[in-house]
N, C-alpha and C positions, 0 to 999 in steps of 0.2 A: 485329572486335577481335583475333581470333587472328592475322590476317594482319599487323596492325600489330606485334603481339608478336613474330612471326616475323622481320619486317623489322628490328626493334630488335636481336634476338639475332644476326642475320646481320651487321649493321654492327658490333656489339660484338666479334664473333669476328674480323671482318676487321681491326679496329683493333688487336686483341691480336696478330694475326699480323704486322702491318706494323711494320717497324723505324722508329725515330724518328731521322731525320736531315734535312739540308737538302733532299735530293732528294725525300723523301716528305712534307715539310711541307704542300705544296699539296694532296696527296691526303688527308692526315689532316684538314686544315681542312674540306675538302668533306664528309668522312664525319661530322665533328662537327656541321656545319650540318644534315645530313640527320637525324642522331640527335636534335638539339634540336627539329626540326619534328615528328618522329614522337612525341616525348615530349609535345609540346603537344597533338597529336591525341589522345593517351591521356587527357589532362586534360579536354579539351573535345571529345568525339567528336561527329560530325555527327548530326543528329536522324533521319537516314534509317535505317530498319530497327531491329532490336533491338540497338542498340549497347552495351547494358549500362549506360546512364545516364551522365550527365556526372560531373565530379569534384566532386559535391556533398559538403558536410561534414555533420557532425551539427548538428541545428538547436538551437544553444545561443544564447540571447539574450545579447548583449554587455551587461554591467553593470559598474559601477565606473569607475575612471579609467584603468585599464590592464589588459591581459590577458596572462597568462603560461601557457604550455602545458607540461605534463609529457610528454616523449616518451621512449620506451625500449622495450627488449624485454620480453616477458612476465616477471612475477615478479622484478622488480628492486627492488620496494618503492615504486612510484609511489603506490599507493592509501594505504599506511601514511603516506607523507609528506604527502599531502593531508589525511588525517584529523588528523594531529598539528598541521599548520599552520593549518587552517581550522575544525576541529571538525565538518566535513561527513562523513557516513558514506558511504564507498565500500567495497564488499565486499572483504575481505581473506582470502586463503587461500593455502596453500603450493603449490597446483597452478597451472599456467599458464593464461592467458586467463580470469582471474576477472572482470575488467572487460570488458564487451562493448559498452558505449556510453560516451558522454562525460559525465563527472560534474563539474559545476562547484562551486567553493567560493569564498568571499571572505575575504581577509585585510584587516584594517584596520591599516595600518602608517604611522606618522608623519602621521596625518590623511588618508592616501590609501586608497581602497578598491581593492584589487588582486584581480582575478578569476583564480582558478587553475583550470585545466582538467586533469582526469585523463583522458588519452586512452588508448584501448585499446593493448595491446602491439603494436609493429610487428614484422613478420617480414621476413626478407630477401626482396627482390623486391616490396616494397610499392609502389615507384614504377611497377612494371609491372602494378599492379592486383591483386596477390596479397593474400589475407586481406582485412581491411577497411582495408588500408594507404592506399588512395587517399582515403577519407573522413577518416582520421586526419590525413594530411598536408595535405589541403585545409583542415581546421580549424586546423592548425598555422600555415598561411599568414596567418590573421587575427590572430595573436598579436603582441604588442609585444616579447616576449622568449621564448626557448625554454630550458627546462631539460632537458638530456639526462641522464636518470637511468641510471647505470651501476652494476653490481654489483662491489664491490671484489674479490670472490673469483673472478669470471669474467675471462677475458682481455680486454686492452684492444682487441682486434680488434673487439669489439662497437661501440666508438666509431666506428671507420672505416666499419663497415657502415651505421650510422644516418646518418652524415654523407653517405655515398654516396646513400642513399635520399632524404634531404632535398635534396641538390644536384640529383638527377634531377628534382625537382619545382620547381626554380627558386628554392629558398630558399638564400641565401648567408649563412653563419654568420660573425659577427665580421669582416665585410669591408666595405669602402667601395665605392660604385658606381665602375666604371672611369672613369678620367680621360681620356676620349676623346670627341671630337665627331663625331657622325654626322648628316649632313643630306642628305635626298633633294633632287634638282633635276630639271628637265624635260629638260635636254640637257647635253652636254659630257662624257659618260662618267664613269668612276671617277677621282676626283682624290684621291690618297693622299699626305699630307704628315706629317712627324714632326719633333718638336723634339729628339728624342733618338736615339741609335743603336739600331736594332732588331735583335734576335737571333731573334725568334719569327715576326714577320709581314713578308712582302714583298708587292709589288703583285700578283703572280700569285695568292697565297693569298687576299688580300683580294678580288680579282675573282671567284675561284672561290666564295667564301662568299656574296658578293653575288648572283652569278648563280643560286645555289641558291634564294635568296629572290626571284628575278626582279627584282632591283634592278640597273639598268644605268647609272644616272646618280646619282652621290652624291659629296659632299665628306666625306672622313674625315681627321681630324686627331688624331694621338696625342701625348700629353704625357708618356708614360712607356713603358717597354718592355712593351707589352701582348701578350697571347697570343690565339690564335684563339678560345678560349672567351670572353674578355672582349668581343671584337667581336660574337660571336654573342649574348651577353647583352644588349648595347646594341641590336642589331637586333631581337631578340625583344621587349625592352621590358617583359616581364612578370615580371622578377626582383624578389625581395623581399630586402632586406638587413636582417638583424636580429641583435641581440646574443644570445649563447648562453652559458649556464653549464653546465659538466659537473659534475653532482652525483654524487660517488662515495658510494654508500650501503653500509651494512653494514660500516663500518670497524672495528666491534668484533670482526670475525672475521679481521683481518689483524695482522701484527706492526708494531711501532713503526718499524722500518727501512723496511718497505714504504710506510708512511704518509708518511715523510719524503721518499721518492722522488716519491710522488704530489703532495706539497705544492709541488714545484718546477715543476710543469707549469702553463702559462698557462690562465686562465679556469676553474680547477678549484675545487671547494668540497667537502671531505670531510665527510660527516655519517653519523649512525646514526639513522634515523627511528624505529626500534623503541625505542632507549634515549634518544631525544631529545637526542643530542649535536650541538652546533654548529648548531642550527636558527636561533639568533639570528644567527650568522655568515652563514648562507645568506640570511636576510631582508635583512641589511645589503648583501650582494652583489647581490641582486635589485634593491634600491633604487638602487644605484650604476649598474647596467646599464640600468635603465629611464630613468634621467636625467630624473626628473620635477621640476617647479618648483612649489613651494607659494606661493600668494599669499594674504595675509590681507586681508579686507575691513574698512573702517573707515567706519561710518555717520557722518554729520555730527554733530559735538558729542558723540560717544560714543567709548569705548575700542575698539581693534581687536578683532575676534573671532578669537582664537587657537585656538579649539576646532575650527572647521570651515573649513579652508583651501580655496581654489579651486585645483584641480590642473591644471596645463598641461603639455603635452609640451615637450621641449627644442627642437623645431623650430618650434612655434607658441607664442610667449610674449610677443607684443606686447600693448599695452593693448587693442587692438581684439579680439584673441583672448580676452582676459580678459572683456571685455564680452559677447562672443557666448556664452561659457561660462555666464554668469549668465542672460542672456536675449537672444534674437535681436533684439528691438526696441531694446535699450539703445544700440546703435551710432547709431541715428537720433537719439536724444535727447542724445547725448554732446556736451558742450561742451569740457571738459578734465578732466584727472585730477591729483590730488596724490599723489606717491609718496614714501614713506620707505623707506630700505633701501640695499643695496649698489649698486643701479643708479642711484640719485639722486646728483647732484653736491652738492646741499645739501638739508637737511631742513626742510620738504618741498620737492620740486621740482615745478613745474607743467609737465606734459607733454601732448603730443598722443597720438593713437592709434597712431602708428608706434613709440613708445618701447618698447624691449626690456626686459622685466622680469627680475630675478634671483630666485633661490630665497629665500623668506621675506621678500619685499618686502611693505609695507603700502600698499594703494591705496584712495584715496577718489575716487569718480566724481562730478563736478559736471555736472548735466544742464542743458539749455537750459530757459529759463523758458517 
């Protein structure tokens, strides 16, 4: 493990020394690919020898409809925030590293059960295995949304450090997957095409990155001005793209002028967990970023059940997904569904299982006799 750490440090030092220009782009692309491979090795070390264990997370059972992780440096108020939002007791003290394991809590909001995880404080170098950073970030990868909790009185540099740690572990915050196609083939060499003008990648750099992964035959098509990092992300394939909210805690200790500056930044939500300021605003923002869809059930001949909605994610919200969420055998007995709501053209609309549902639709399933 120490040798991998040393290799990572050597490559990072070399990248810091290298000037960025067209002549060095090919060399930098190669270094970035090597770095990504070593990082992956850190996450999933080989089983030979005492490799220090894999990138295992804390054993927390996934419950509820969605999972939100609280990530931040020690003593920024993550535990206080969890206590106030969920009523779960997570130890609170004014010294650092009070929370040593992962504490789960559940919020019920708009009919959805959202699991909140209070993860231990991250220290700089977590992506390289320092502290319990690797377990913290491995658990963070299983979340649907990340809350990075920052202290309003500490410098904003903490935000950059945490982002760097999460990026090093393949978590991409508030980003979309790169719009490029990468397809391996048996022969024909590297075929590189682009529909736009490229300023970052050329054929030499692409070939260098591919050869680092021992890929000698592939079709690569770019639909936007991609960077070497984007290409490496697609080749690695283990990247997770998730929404992130920056929660600025302890706003009761800063001036109104400072708060107004913070308010202009994107993806931010200022709160005071101790005084319970703006916690409603934070819940509203979490709901918006999770982008969940509530579907109400309607048994035949009865009124819809508005108390207990079925929660679907924004990516999986067809009638088939709805049936599977209720019971896995329901799809086999499915005949058609009646839908009321914004996804229906008329009320009710008779639909098949491919129909996409919208938030707060009412669905009645008709089974085969």
